[in-house]
N, C-alpha and C positions, 0 to 999 in steps of 0.2 A: 825882416828880423833875423834871418839866418846868417850866421857869420862863417860857418864852415860848409864846404860842399862835400856831400857824401855821394858815392856812386850808387847806381842801381845794381841790383843783383841780376845776373843773367837769367836766373829762374823766373823772376818777376816779369822781365821783358818777354821771355819765351811764352809764359802763361798768357800774357796779354796778346801776343801774336797769334796764339792758338785760338783765342776767342774771337778773332776777326773772321769775317766771311772768307770764302775761298778767293774772291777777288775784291780788292779794296784799293783806295787811293793812298799814296804815300803820306798825304796829309793826315789821314785817319791814324796811321801808325805813329806818326810824329806827335800828334795831339795826345795819344795814349801814353807815350813815353814821357812827354812833358808833364802830364798829370801825375804819373807814377813818381817822377822826380819831386814834384811839389809836395806830394803826400809824404814822401820820405823826409823832405826838409822840415815839414810841419811836425812830424813825429819826433825828429831829432831835436827841434826847438823845444817841444813840450818836455821831452826827457831831460833836457838841459836847464829847464826852468825859464826859458825865454818865452813867457806867455803873459797875457794881460787878462785881468778879470773881466767878466761881462760888464760890470759897472764902469770900469775904466774905458773899455772899448766903446760903450754907449756914450760916454762923455766925449770921446774923440769924434765919434760920428756926429753927435749933436752939435758940437762946436764947429765942425766943418760944414754941415748942411743947414744950419739954422741961420745962416747969414742973410 
């Protein structure tokens, strides 16, 4: 749904990095950064009004999975 890309704040990435254990896989950090990016995109979409109502979303899901 998102049409614009917003960058992450360094503060958010550093906070997430500090929450990781002393030793971790790079994949764990990458997954956290991707999650942070997706959350930021979702918040941006919501703020811009690019959202669907629960009923509309349910109709989309029902149409796709009721085949």
